[in-house]
One Martini backbone bead per residue (centre of mass of N, CA, C, O) as a GRO file, in nm:
protein
  126
    1VAL     BB    1  -2.611  -3.703   6.157
    2GLN     BB    2  -2.490  -3.516   5.870
    3LEU     BB    3  -2.429  -3.540   5.529
    4GLN     BB    4  -2.197  -3.361   5.294
    5ALA     BB    5  -2.133  -3.376   4.958
    6SER     BB    6  -1.851  -3.285   4.760
    7GLY     BB    7  -1.656  -3.200   4.434
    8GLY     BB    8  -1.782  -3.263   4.187
    9GLY     BB    9  -1.756  -3.333   3.820
   10LEU     BB   10  -1.609  -3.231   3.525
   11VAL     BB   11  -1.346  -3.435   3.385
   12GLN     BB   12  -1.043  -3.534   3.282
   13PRO     BB   13  -0.829  -3.743   3.194
   14GLY     BB   14  -0.583  -3.734   3.458
   15ASP     BB   15  -0.714  -3.596   3.675
   16SER     BB   16  -0.799  -3.425   3.979
   17LEU     BB   17  -0.989  -3.499   4.288
   18ARG     BB   18  -1.182  -3.350   4.565
   19LEU     BB   19  -1.370  -3.482   4.811
   20SER     BB   20  -1.633  -3.393   5.035
   21CYS     BB   21  -1.719  -3.455   5.397
   22ILE     BB   22  -1.968  -3.334   5.602
   23ALA     BB   23  -2.029  -3.319   5.951
   24SER     BB   24  -2.335  -3.271   6.110
   25GLY     BB   25  -2.469  -3.201   6.401
   26ARG     BB   26  -2.556  -3.389   6.638
   27GLY     BB   27  -2.303  -3.520   6.759
   28GLY     BB   28  -2.098  -3.716   6.610
   29THR     BB   29  -1.929  -3.886   6.344
   30GLY     BB   30  -1.848  -4.144   6.438
   31SER     BB   31  -1.613  -4.400   6.357
   32VAL     BB   32  -1.687  -4.418   6.040
   33LEU     BB   33  -1.581  -4.331   5.707
   34GLY     BB   34  -1.741  -4.376   5.390
   35TRP     BB   35  -1.681  -4.470   5.052
   36PHE     BB   36  -1.886  -4.464   4.767
   37ARG     BB   37  -2.002  -4.604   4.443
   38GLN     BB   38  -2.206  -4.541   4.135
   39ARG     BB   39  -2.220  -4.675   3.854
   40PRO     BB   40  -2.347  -4.702   3.562
   41GLY     BB   41  -2.561  -4.978   3.602
   42LYS     BB   42  -2.472  -5.010   3.906
   43GLY     BB   43  -2.383  -5.079   4.202
   44ARG     BB   44  -2.280  -5.022   4.506
   45GLU     BB   45  -1.940  -4.943   4.608
   46PHE     BB   46  -1.656  -4.972   4.752
   47VAL     BB   47  -1.369  -4.771   4.840
   48ALA     BB   48  -1.347  -4.626   5.140
   49HIS     BB   49  -1.195  -4.598   5.480
   50ILE     BB   50  -1.217  -4.417   5.809
   51ARG     BB   51  -1.095  -4.362   6.116
   52TRP     BB   52  -1.137  -4.101   6.306
   53SER     BB   53  -0.933  -4.136   6.551
   54GLU     BB   54  -0.679  -4.289   6.399
   55GLY     BB   55  -0.682  -4.277   6.066
   56THR     BB   56  -0.732  -4.525   5.947
   57ARG     BB   57  -0.712  -4.722   5.641
   58TYR     BB   58  -0.925  -4.832   5.355
   59TYR     BB   59  -0.926  -5.028   5.055
   60ALA     BB   60  -1.004  -5.094   4.752
   61ASP     BB   61  -0.810  -5.264   4.522
   62SER     BB   62  -0.906  -5.085   4.267
   63VAL     BB   63  -0.776  -4.789   4.411
   64ILE     BB   64  -0.504  -4.846   4.466
   65GLY     BB   65  -0.290  -4.540   4.420
   66ARG     BB   66  -0.534  -4.307   4.344
   67PHE     BB   67  -0.659  -4.324   4.636
   68THR     BB   68  -0.749  -4.081   4.911
   69ILE     BB   69  -0.797  -4.092   5.248
   70PHE     BB   70  -0.912  -3.825   5.466
   71ARG     BB   71  -0.899  -3.615   5.777
   72ASP     BB   72  -1.071  -3.350   5.964
   73THR     BB   73  -1.160  -3.308   6.282
   74THR     BB   74  -1.199  -2.988   6.318
   75LYS     BB   75  -1.410  -3.018   6.053
   76ARG     BB   76  -1.571  -3.275   6.006
   77THR     BB   77  -1.381  -3.391   5.751
   78ALA     BB   78  -1.386  -3.579   5.459
   79TYR     BB   79  -1.177  -3.726   5.217
   80LEU     BB   80  -1.138  -3.771   4.840
   81LYS     BB   81  -0.861  -3.857   4.650
   82ILE     BB   82  -0.825  -3.832   4.292
   83ASP     BB   83  -0.620  -3.979   4.063
   84ASN     BB   84  -0.600  -4.037   3.746
   85LEU     BB   85  -0.854  -4.019   3.595
   86GLU     BB   86  -1.118  -4.234   3.485
   87PRO     BB   87  -1.392  -4.318   3.312
   88GLU     BB   88  -1.446  -4.554   3.533
   89ASP     BB   89  -1.499  -4.318   3.767
   90THR     BB   90  -1.776  -4.276   3.687
   91ALA     BB   91  -1.989  -4.146   3.945
   92VAL     BB   92  -2.160  -4.169   4.245
   93TYR     BB   93  -2.069  -4.028   4.536
   94TYR     BB   94  -2.050  -4.157   4.869
   95CYS     BB   95  -2.115  -4.100   5.205
   96ALA     BB   96  -2.056  -4.271   5.533
   97ALA     BB   97  -2.183  -4.348   5.862
   98SER     BB   98  -2.045  -4.499   6.143
   99THR     BB   99  -2.098  -4.657   6.499
  100GLY     BB  100  -1.926  -4.889   6.464
  101TYR     BB  101  -1.750  -5.206   6.517
  102GLY     BB  102  -1.451  -5.357   6.353
  103GLU     BB  103  -1.357  -5.475   6.087
  104ASN     BB  104  -1.278  -5.373   5.793
  105THR     BB  105  -1.466  -5.550   5.617
  106TYR     BB  106  -1.731  -5.447   5.747
  107PHE     BB  107  -1.692  -5.144   5.610
  108THR     BB  108  -1.753  -5.254   5.300
  109THR     BB  109  -2.052  -5.249   5.406
  110GLU     BB  110  -2.358  -5.091   5.392
  111ARG     BB  111  -2.474  -5.202   5.673
  112ALA     BB  112  -2.258  -5.032   5.851
  113TYR     BB  113  -2.442  -4.786   5.764
  114GLY     BB  114  -2.668  -4.519   5.893
  115THR     BB  115  -2.543  -4.283   5.713
  116TRP     BB  116  -2.606  -4.063   5.438
  117GLY     BB  117  -2.532  -3.900   5.167
  118GLN     BB  118  -2.630  -3.762   4.849
  119GLY     BB  119  -2.410  -3.711   4.661
  120THR     BB  120  -2.153  -3.696   4.395
  121GLN     BB  121  -2.072  -3.614   4.074
  122VAL     BB  122  -1.866  -3.800   3.854
  123THR     BB  123  -1.703  -3.697   3.536
  124VAL     BB  124  -1.518  -3.872   3.288
  125SER     BB  125  -1.417  -3.668   3.007
  126SER     BB  126  -1.314  -3.564   2.673
   0.00000   0.00000   0.00000
């Protein structure tokens, strides 16, 4: 599977944005789709993940309330909607696919994912 992330851009504080991650190529989408981000000067951090079949979601504590992950299985696309964007949300956002199974916390780690998209830049600035 290949992943293509898109939807980033330059936005103002308080705006909303929807990022997309399309899974293409042979085979399935994997079992879990995760979103991570890398803020300037920081390491990559987990944001949210969703299980493709059940649609169950899991979020990093820091994004609960403003971030929503969802998917459209017919389009093989997962989304990350970010509301009330803050300058601290400025980062490159990556989507990643896992074929593994396990507890939610396992999928908050990068090692759970075998396929990564190229990332999409989100810049929040007035």
